[in-house]
C-alpha positions as CSV (number, residue, x, y, z in Angstrom):
1,M,1.6,31.6,-71.9
2,K,-0.3,31.1,-75.1
3,L,-0.2,28.2,-77.2
4,A,-1.6,27.1,-80.6
5,I,-2.3,23.6,-81.7
6,I,-1.6,22.2,-85.3
7,G,-3.3,18.8,-85.5
8,C,-6.1,17.7,-83.1
9,G,-6.0,13.9,-83.4
10,N,-6.4,11.3,-80.8
11,I,-3.1,11.8,-78.8
12,V,-3.8,15.5,-78.5
13,L,-7.3,14.9,-77.5
14,K,-6.4,12.2,-75.0
15,E,-3.2,13.6,-73.5
16,H,-2.1,17.0,-74.7
17,I,-5.2,19.2,-74.0
18,P,-6.0,17.7,-70.7
19,T,-2.4,18.3,-69.7
20,I,-2.4,21.8,-71.1
21,N,-5.5,22.6,-69.2
22,T,-4.1,21.3,-65.9
23,L,-1.2,23.5,-66.3
24,G,-3.3,26.7,-67.0
25,I,-1.7,27.3,-70.3
26,E,-4.0,29.2,-72.5
27,I,-5.0,27.6,-75.9
28,V,-5.3,30.4,-78.4
29,G,-6.1,28.6,-81.7
30,L,-6.8,25.1,-83.0
31,C,-6.0,23.8,-86.6
32,D,-7.0,20.5,-88.2
33,I,-8.5,19.8,-91.5
34,L,-11.2,17.4,-90.0
35,E,-14.1,19.3,-88.5
36,E,-14.8,16.4,-86.1
37,N,-11.4,16.7,-84.6
38,I,-12.0,20.4,-83.9
39,I,-15.4,19.8,-82.4
40,E,-13.8,17.1,-80.0
41,A,-11.0,19.4,-79.0
42,R,-13.6,22.3,-78.3
43,K,-15.4,19.9,-75.9
44,L,-12.2,19.6,-73.9
45,I,-11.8,23.5,-73.5
46,N,-14.2,25.6,-71.5
47,Y,-13.7,28.8,-73.3
48,K,-14.3,30.2,-76.9
49,I,-11.4,29.6,-79.3
50,P,-11.0,30.2,-83.0
51,S,-10.4,27.3,-85.3
52,Y,-8.7,26.9,-88.7
53,S,-8.1,24.4,-91.5
54,C,-4.8,26.3,-92.5
55,Y,-2.0,26.5,-89.9
56,Q,-0.3,29.4,-91.8
57,E,-3.6,31.4,-91.5
58,M,-4.0,30.5,-87.8
59,L,-0.3,31.6,-87.0
60,E,-0.7,34.8,-88.9
61,E,-3.9,35.8,-87.1
62,V,-3.4,34.3,-83.7
63,P,-0.8,35.8,-81.2
64,T,1.0,32.9,-79.6
65,D,4.2,32.1,-77.8
66,S,4.3,28.3,-78.4
67,V,2.9,25.8,-80.8
68,L,2.0,22.0,-80.5
69,V,2.4,20.1,-83.8
70,A,1.0,16.7,-84.1
71,L,0.7,15.6,-87.8
72,P,1.5,12.7,-90.1
73,H,5.3,12.2,-90.1
74,Y,5.8,13.4,-93.9
75,M,4.2,16.9,-93.1
76,Y,6.5,18.1,-90.1
77,E,9.5,19.5,-92.0
78,D,7.5,22.1,-93.8
79,V,5.4,23.0,-90.7
80,I,8.5,23.3,-88.5
81,K,10.2,25.6,-91.0
82,Y,7.3,27.9,-91.0
83,C,7.0,27.9,-87.1
84,S,10.8,28.4,-86.8
85,R,10.7,31.6,-88.9
86,K,7.7,32.8,-86.6
87,K,10.1,32.4,-83.7
88,L,7.8,30.2,-81.7
89,K,8.6,27.7,-79.0
90,I,7.8,24.3,-80.8
91,I,6.5,21.1,-79.1
92,K,6.2,18.4,-81.8
93,E,5.0,14.8,-81.6
94,K,7.5,12.0,-82.1
95,P,9.4,11.0,-84.3
96,F,11.8,14.0,-84.4
97,A,12.5,13.1,-88.0
98,I,12.2,10.3,-90.5
99,S,15.9,10.1,-91.3
100,I,19.2,11.3,-89.9
101,N,19.5,13.8,-92.9
102,Q,16.1,15.4,-92.0
103,A,17.1,15.4,-88.3
104,K,20.2,17.4,-89.0
105,K,17.9,19.9,-91.1
106,L,15.6,20.4,-88.3
107,K,18.3,20.8,-85.8
108,Q,20.0,23.5,-87.9
109,L,16.6,25.1,-88.3
110,A,16.3,25.4,-84.5
111,Y,19.7,27.0,-84.1
112,T,19.7,29.2,-87.1
113,N,16.3,30.8,-86.0
114,N,17.2,30.6,-82.3
115,V,14.0,28.7,-81.3
116,E,13.4,26.0,-78.9
117,L,12.3,22.7,-80.5
118,F,11.2,19.8,-78.2
119,T,10.1,16.3,-79.3
120,V,7.4,14.5,-77.2
121,C,8.7,11.5,-75.4
122,Q,6.6,11.0,-72.2
123,K,7.7,7.6,-71.2
124,R,10.9,8.8,-69.6
125,Y,8.7,10.8,-67.2
126,T,6.8,7.7,-65.9
127,K,7.3,7.5,-62.3
128,S,8.0,3.7,-62.4
129,Y,10.7,4.2,-65.0
130,R,12.3,7.0,-63.1
131,Q,12.5,4.7,-60.2
132,L,14.0,2.1,-62.6
133,K,16.7,4.5,-63.5
134,S,17.6,5.0,-59.8
135,V,17.9,1.3,-59.3
136,M,20.2,1.3,-62.2
137,D,22.3,4.1,-61.1
138,E,22.7,2.6,-57.7
139,N,23.9,-0.7,-59.4
140,N,26.2,0.7,-61.8
141,G,28.5,-2.0,-63.3
142,K,26.4,-4.8,-62.0
143,L,23.7,-4.8,-65.0
144,K,24.0,-7.6,-67.5
145,Q,20.9,-7.6,-69.6
146,I,17.8,-5.8,-70.4
147,K,14.7,-7.1,-72.1
148,I,12.1,-4.7,-73.2
149,R,8.5,-5.7,-74.7
150,Y,6.3,-3.1,-76.1
151,T,3.2,-4.4,-78.1
152,I,0.0,-2.6,-79.0
153,P,-2.4,-4.9,-80.9
154,S,-4.0,-2.9,-83.6
155,K,-7.4,-3.7,-85.2
156,D,-6.3,-2.0,-88.4
157,P,-2.4,-1.9,-88.4
158,N,-0.5,0.7,-90.3
159,S,-3.7,2.1,-91.7
160,N,-4.1,5.3,-93.8
161,W,-0.8,7.2,-94.2
162,R,1.1,5.0,-91.8
163,G,1.1,2.2,-94.2
164,K,3.1,4.0,-96.9
165,Y,6.8,4.3,-96.4
166,S,6.9,7.5,-98.5
167,N,4.5,9.0,-96.0
168,A,5.4,7.4,-92.7
169,G,9.2,6.9,-93.2
170,G,8.8,3.5,-91.4
171,G,6.4,1.3,-89.5
172,V,6.4,0.4,-85.8
173,W,10.2,0.8,-85.4
174,L,10.1,4.4,-86.2
175,D,6.8,5.2,-84.5
176,M,6.8,2.9,-81.4
177,G,10.5,2.3,-81.4
178,Y,11.1,5.9,-80.9
179,H,9.7,5.8,-77.4
180,I,11.7,2.8,-76.6
181,V,15.1,4.1,-77.9
182,D,14.3,7.5,-76.0
183,L,13.7,5.5,-72.8
184,L,17.2,3.8,-73.3
185,C,18.8,7.0,-73.9
186,Y,17.2,8.1,-70.6
187,L,18.3,5.1,-68.7
188,F,21.9,5.3,-69.9
189,D,22.2,9.0,-69.9
190,C,22.4,9.1,-73.6
191,H,25.8,7.4,-73.5
192,E,27.1,5.2,-76.4
193,I,24.6,2.5,-77.4
194,N,25.3,0.4,-80.3
195,V,23.2,-1.8,-82.6
196,N,24.3,-5.6,-82.6
197,Y,21.3,-7.0,-84.5
198,S,17.9,-5.9,-86.2
199,K,15.2,-7.5,-87.9
200,L,12.2,-5.6,-89.0
201,I,9.3,-7.7,-90.3
202,N,6.2,-7.1,-92.3
203,T,3.9,-9.9,-91.4
204,S,1.0,-8.6,-93.7
205,N,2.5,-8.5,-97.1
206,G,0.4,-6.6,-99.6
207,K,-1.7,-4.4,-97.1
208,Y,1.2,-2.0,-96.4
209,N,4.8,-1.6,-97.1
210,V,6.1,-0.8,-93.7
211,D,7.4,-3.0,-90.8
212,D,4.8,-4.2,-88.2
213,T,7.2,-6.1,-85.9
214,A,10.7,-5.3,-84.7
215,F,13.5,-7.5,-83.0
216,V,16.5,-5.3,-82.1
217,E,19.6,-6.1,-80.0
218,F,21.5,-3.2,-78.6
219,Q,24.7,-3.2,-76.4
220,Y,25.9,-0.6,-73.9
221,G,29.2,-1.5,-72.8
222,N,28.8,-5.2,-71.4
223,V,25.0,-4.8,-71.2
224,I,22.9,-6.7,-73.9
225,I,19.6,-5.1,-74.5
226,F,16.8,-7.0,-76.3
227,V,13.8,-5.1,-77.7
228,Y,10.6,-6.4,-79.2
229,I,8.0,-4.1,-80.8
230,S,4.8,-5.2,-82.4
231,C,1.3,-3.7,-83.5
232,V,0.1,-7.2,-84.5
233,A,0.9,-9.0,-81.2
234,Y,-1.8,-11.1,-79.4
235,E,-1.9,-9.0,-76.3
236,K,-0.7,-5.5,-75.1
237,Y,2.4,-5.3,-73.2
238,E,4.9,-2.5,-71.9
239,D,7.6,-3.8,-69.6
240,I,11.1,-3.9,-68.9
241,T,13.2,-6.7,-67.3
242,L,16.8,-6.1,-65.9
243,I,19.0,-8.9,-64.8
244,G,22.1,-8.1,-62.8
245,D,24.8,-10.0,-60.8
246,D,22.6,-10.7,-58.0
247,F,19.3,-9.2,-58.8
248,I,16.2,-9.2,-61.2
249,V,14.1,-6.1,-61.8
250,Y,10.7,-5.9,-63.5
251,A,9.0,-2.6,-64.3
252,N,5.8,-1.5,-66.2
253,R,3.9,1.7,-66.0
254,N,2.3,0.6,-62.7
255,Q,4.9,-1.2,-60.7
256,L,8.5,-2.0,-59.9
257,K,9.6,-5.2,-58.3
258,I,13.1,-6.5,-57.4
259,K,14.1,-10.0,-56.7
260,N,17.3,-11.8,-55.8
261,K,18.5,-14.7,-57.9
262,K,16.8,-17.1,-55.6
263,Q,13.5,-15.4,-56.8
264,E,12.9,-13.9,-53.4
265,I,11.1,-10.5,-53.5
266,I,13.4,-7.7,-52.1
267,S,11.2,-4.8,-52.8
268,E,8.0,-4.0,-54.6
269,K,6.5,-0.6,-55.2
270,Y,3.0,0.3,-57.0
271,F,2.2,3.4,-58.9
272,H,-1.5,4.1,-59.1
273,P,-2.6,4.4,-62.9
274,D,-4.7,7.4,-62.0
275,D,-1.8,9.3,-60.8
276,E,-0.6,12.5,-62.5
277,S,0.1,11.9,-66.3
278,P,3.8,11.9,-67.4
279,F,2.7,14.4,-69.9
280,V,2.4,16.9,-67.1
281,D,6.1,16.6,-66.0
282,M,7.1,16.5,-69.5
283,Y,5.3,19.9,-70.4
284,Q,6.8,21.5,-67.2
285,D,10.3,20.3,-68.2
286,F,9.7,21.7,-71.8
287,L,8.2,25.0,-71.0
288,F,9.0,26.0,-67.4
289,S,12.3,24.2,-66.8
290,K,14.9,26.5,-65.1
291,E,17.6,24.3,-66.5
292,K,19.5,26.1,-69.2
293,D,20.4,22.9,-71.0
294,S,16.8,21.5,-71.3
295,F,16.3,22.5,-75.0
296,S,19.9,21.5,-76.1
297,N,19.7,18.2,-74.3
298,N,16.4,17.3,-75.9
299,L,17.6,18.2,-79.3
300,K,20.8,16.4,-78.9
301,N,18.8,13.4,-77.5
302,S,16.6,13.6,-80.7
303,I,19.6,13.3,-83.0
304,V,21.0,10.2,-81.0
305,I,17.7,8.5,-81.2
306,T,17.1,9.1,-84.9
307,N,20.6,7.9,-85.5
308,L,20.0,4.7,-83.5
309,L,16.7,4.1,-85.3
310,E,18.4,4.5,-88.7
311,N,21.2,2.2,-87.9
312,A,18.8,-0.5,-86.9
313,F,16.8,-0.1,-90.0
314,I,20.0,-0.4,-92.1
315,E,21.2,-3.3,-90.0
316,S,17.9,-5.2,-90.6
317,G,18.3,-5.2,-94.5
318,Y,14.6,-4.6,-94.6
319,K,13.4,-4.2,-98.2
320,I,10.6,-1.8,-98.9
321,I,8.0,-3.4,-101.2
């Protein structure tokens, strides 16, 4: 399999290229407008590879089966249109779209051109969260509440293009929230989830015009789901707490613990942080899955996520400055 890369920023350097190397996929072209990104990408690849500053030129000159697209949000639509006409299998970084209207356009592009379009959501492939889903499935009907906390303190929150609503389409709720809503869709098999309450906050008025903190309450059946997301929090967190009839479950990327209501530990399991990256399982699912519905399920899921994100945005009444 041959794959070209459009956009060689931090996530591509840190996660995508190492995963692609692990799976033995041949990278046939690199495209980025910043030479320093190309240089860093080359360091990770132990064979010669052409590089470009124009993705159209690259895709005209380099034979490829697939393309990885990791760009600022406002650039995706035009690039996806071009790649769709080239009949390439497309892997794009999240979010799938910045609005439900754009999401429907991209979905139609994929079906009209008969191409597979996948959105990167690696957290659902994290081993501890897969174990968490098993616990939830085994206790179907007993779950009462979920609390999800996802904070990444930033030294320069919403900097560059991320700080402009016209470019980013939103702040942490769209960017970080996409992962969390996808995780909820995974845990509940993409069944009906509703937005009860949403508050998106800009704590740094004047520096950017997007949200940097989000409080959102969802509901699935009788289960209440609280989500807190921030890029200006004091510490970094990524964890999930479940409360059921007679059990409490705590999970993060490295562990899963279950207690009873007497606070006695029933079971605990640890996952080594150096274990295989969830990106590996994600790429195998995207590129090598034998399931016929892998593509359509991912696309359907992307539409559901975008709709929930937009519903929370509308519910919040957040005003763009």
